[in-house]
Structures are given as structure tokens and as C-alpha cells.
N, C-alpha and C positions, 0 to 999 in steps of 0.2 A: 666697759665691755662693748664689744662690737660683734655683729653677726655678718658672716660672709659665706659665700659658696665655697665648699671644700674641693680642692683640686688635687690633693695628694693621694697617697696610698691609703686606702680605706681600712686596711688591717690595723692601723694605729688607732682607729676609732672603735675597734671591737669591744674594749672595756666599757665604753659608753653604751654601745648597742646592747651589751649584756645587762646593763642596768634596766633596760626596757623589755627584755625578752629572756625567759628562762630556758629557751631551747637553742643550743648551739646549732643544731641541724636547721632550724628555721632561719637563724641569722645567716648561715652559709648560703641559703637559698635566695636571699635578697640583698646581702651586703653591697654587692656591686651594681645594683639596679638604680635607676633614676638619678636624682640630684640630691646632694646632701648639703645642708647648711650647718655651720658650726658657730657656737658662741665662744668667743675667745676673750679672755681677761688676763692682761699682763703676761701674755705668752702661754697661758694655760688654756687648754680646751675644756670648757665647763659644761657644754651641752651640744647635742646634735639633733637634727630633724631631717628626715628623709622623705622625699616626695617621689612617687612612682606613678607613671601613666601620664595622662593629660591630653592624649591624642583625640579623645572623644569629647573634650570639653569638661572632663572630670578627672581629678587627680586624687590619689590616695596618700594621705599622711601615713606612711608605713611604719615609721619609727620616730619616737621623740624621747630623749633622755636628758636628764640634767644630773650632774655629779651630786652625790648625796649631800655634801656639805653646802651646796649652792641652791638646794631646793627651797622654794618659797620666797625667792628673792627677785623674781621677774625674768629669769633666764628663759624659762619655757614660753612665757607670754611673748617675749621679744622674738624668739624663734618662730612662733606661729605668726606673728605680725609680719615678719620678713617674708615668710612663705606665702602668706595671703597676698601681699603686695606683688610679689613676683608672679604669682598665678594670674592676678588681675591684669598685669602688664602683658601676659601671654594670651589673654582672652579666655582663660579657663573660668568656667561658670560655677563649678561645684567642687567641694573638697569633702572626701569621706575619711573616716578614721575608725579603727576598731580598738577595743580594749577589753580586758577581762571584766566580766560582770562582778567578780569578787573585789576588784580594785576600785572601791568607792571614791578614793582620792582622785584617780584619773577621770572617773566619770564626772565628778564635780569640776575639775579643771577644764575639761573639754566643753562642758556646758557654759562655764564662765567665758570661754573663748568664742561663744556664739554657735556651737554645734548643738544639734537636736537629735534625740533618739530616733533611730531608723528601724532597726530590727535586731532580733536575738538569734544567734547561731548556737544551738545547743551542742554540748559535748565537743567543743572545738579544741580543747586542751586536754591532752592525754598522751600516754606512751606512744601511740601510733603517730603522733605529730612531733615526737621528740621531747615531750614534757614528762618529768618524773612523776610517779604516783605520789599522791598525798601532799601536793603543794597547797598551802593555805595562805591566803592573803587577808590580813585583818580578821582572822577567825573564820573566813569563808572559804570553802574548798574551791580551787581553781577548776572550773568546768566549762562555763559558757562564755561566749564572746558577744559583746554588744557593739553594734555598728551605729555610728552617728554621722550626720552630714551637716554641711554648712553651705548655703548659697553665697556666692561671692559677688 
């Protein structure tokens, strides 16, 4: 597996972005932003990570997704490591990321990558933001967003 910066048409990455976000409207709003890294294995794209911002010394890890059959095998960690290295090279000092409070696996993953809890954004996921009513993750209703950060 190798991680590289994606230079092609990002619409081919939409299925991966959809793994990370339940709102097509939200994805439409950021798909073309920032810089995207991809994990490629034997010609297949198995993961993506998107960074947005960076001008103020802070960058947002906007999207991170790994193909379902490749989760738990180090793809996400490799993407984060590549993004952190790139940010350090560019003099970026801090990375932020958000995820659903209901998604305890993501919260665990990000903490294992060195991120720490920063704040809670209540009622961030709902019909007004393009998310269907009644989404449940691991038995927990999708409502709040957790922000985390990591000093680089």
C-alpha cells in the first residue's frame, strides 16, 4: 500500500467520501476543497483523507474514510501519518478534526492518533444539514459533533 496526494477528478472518490459522511449535500460543499491524500493498494483506492485550511497555521482533517473491507488494517493510520508529515513540512502547527459523538469507533481512532477532545457542537447533524432523521450509529442517535485537536 502507498499513500499519495490525489491529483485526479475527485468525483471518483465520492464513494469513499460517502463512507465518512451521510450527507450528500455536505460532501458537495467540500469535495473540491483543500488537498486529498489517497491510500492505493494494487491499483485500488482503499482510503482517502482530506485536509482543508492551513493558512493560519491550523488545518482541518475534513474527511477520512477507509473502504469497509480494509478497516482495522492500518490504512487510516497511514493516511493520518502522511497528512501529519505534510503539515509539519508546511509549518502547520495544529490539526483539528470532528466526528459524530455517536461514532465511538472514530473517537477511539482519533485519540489513538494523538488527538484530544476539544469541544462539543450540539445538534450538528439533522435535516437542516442534509442528514436524514433517525440515523443511529452503534445504537446512539446521530446528533452532536465532537471536535478534537492535535498539536503538530
